[in-house]
FINU-722151 format. One record per residue (C-alpha): residue in one letter; residue number from 1; x, y, z. Coordinates in steps of 0.1 Angstrom, whole numbers, plus 2048, in hexadecimal, padded with zeros to 3 digits. Example, Ala and Ser with C-alpha at 12.3 -4.5 7.8 and 13.67 -1.06 7.14 Angstrom:
<atoms>
<'a' 1 <87B 7D3 84E>>
<'s' 2 <889 7F5 847>>
</atoms>
This chain:
<atoms>
<'m' 1 <4AF 5A3 9AC>>
<'y' 2 <4A4 589 996>>
<'l' 3 <4BA 572 982>>
<'d' 4 <4A1 564 96C>>
<'i' 5 <4A1 568 944>>
<'d' 6 <47A 56A 946>>
<'y' 7 <47B 588 95D>>
<'y' 8 <494 599 946>>
<'s' 9 <484 591 925>>
<'a' 10 <46C 5AE 925>>
<'h' 11 <489 5C5 92C>>
<'l' 12 <49C 5B5 910>>
<'e' 13 <47F 5BA 8F7>>
<'h' 14 <484 5DF 8F7>>
<'h' 15 <4A7 5DB 8ED>>
<'d' 16 <4A2 5BE 8D4>>
<'s' 17 <485 5D1 8C0>>
<'f' 18 <49F 5EE 8BA>>
<'l' 19 <4BD 5D8 8B4>>
<'k' 20 <4B0 5BD 89D>>
<'n' 21 <4AD 5D7 882>>
<'s' 22 <4D4 5D8 881>>
<'s' 23 <4E2 5BB 86D>>
<'h' 24 <500 5B7 883>>
<'i' 25 <4ED 5AD 8A2>>
<'p' 26 <4EC 588 8A8>>
<'d' 27 <4CC 573 8AF>>
<'d' 28 <4D6 56C 8D2>>
<'w' 29 <4DA 591 8DD>>
<'g' 30 <4C1 58D 8F9>>
<'q' 31 <4D7 573 909>>
<'v' 32 <4F8 586 902>>
<'h' 33 <4E8 5A7 910>>
<'l' 34 <4DB 594 930>>
<'h' 35 <4FD 585 936>>
<'h' 36 <50E 5A7 931>>
<'c' 37 <4F6 5B8 94A>>
<'l' 38 <4FB 59E 963>>
<'d' 39 <520 59F 960>>
<'q' 40 <51E 5C4 966>>
<'v' 41 <50C 5BC 987>>
<'v' 42 <524 5A3 992>>
<'q' 43 <542 5BA 98A>>
<'s' 44 <533 5D6 99E>>
<'v' 45 <52C 5BE 9BC>>
<'i' 46 <551 5B2 9BB>>
<'c' 47 <55F 5D5 9B5>>
<'h' 48 <549 5E5 9D1>>
<'a' 49 <549 5C7 9E8>>
<'d' 50 <540 5CE A0C>>
<'l' 51 <55A 5C0 A24>>
<'s' 52 <547 5C8 A43>>
<'p' 53 <549 5AB A5D>>
<'v' 54 <529 597 A5D>>
<'p' 55 <527 584 A7E>>
<'m' 56 <512 564 A7C>>
<'y' 57 <4FB 55D A97>>
<'g' 58 <4EB 539 A9E>>
<'w' 59 <4D2 52C AB5>>
<'k' 60 <4D3 509 AC6>>
<'g' 61 <4BB 4F2 AB2>>
<'v' 62 <4B7 50B A94>>
<'p' 63 <4CC 501 A76>>
<'v' 64 <4CC 525 A69>>
<'f' 65 <4E8 53E A70>>
<'l' 66 <4E1 565 A6B>>
<'g' 67 <4F7 580 A64>>
<'v' 68 <4ED 5A0 A76>>
<'g' 69 <4FA 5C0 A84>>
<'q' 70 <50F 5CD A66>>
<'t' 71 <50D 5EF A59>>
<'h' 72 <50A 5F6 A32>>
<'t' 73 <50F 615 A1E>>
<'c' 74 <4F0 61A A07>>
<'r' 75 <4EF 62E 9E7>>
<'r' 76 <4D5 645 9DB>>
<'w' 77 <4C4 635 9BD>>
<'e' 78 <4B1 653 9B1>>
<'p' 79 <4CE 668 9A5>>
<'i' 80 <4DD 64B 993>>
<'r' 81 <4BC 643 981>>
<'e' 82 <4B8 668 978>>
<'w' 83 <4DB 669 969>>
<'m' 84 <4D5 648 956>>
<'d' 85 <4B2 654 949>>
<'a' 86 <4C1 675 93D>>
<'r' 87 <4D8 661 927>>
<'n' 88 <4C0 64A 91A>>
<'e' 89 <4B7 652 8F6>>
<'i' 90 <4B2 62F 8E6>>
<'y' 91 <4A1 618 901>>
<'e' 92 <481 61B 912>>
<'p' 93 <480 61E 938>>
<'l' 94 <487 5FC 94A>>
<'e' 95 <469 600 960>>
<'e' 96 <449 615 960>>
<'e' 97 <44A 633 974>>
</atoms>
């Protein structure tokens, strides 16, 4: 995941071009939207935190410790994306298919 305003600026342009026609949208909408989106990601990570133990291993003379061996439950992104795209009437896709 990128946490860089330049990365998201192209995504925000889709929203900005539509929303700037509304008089109630502030000039700093891009920043507001970016912070809102990242806040949603943070909330999701906090609410769905993985509490699996992560044992840390180190090696003599190597200043790096690695966490390995934990099992995670992954989600299938495709059904979520299909559900989201089916309800997307205003905005363009986030990425080209």
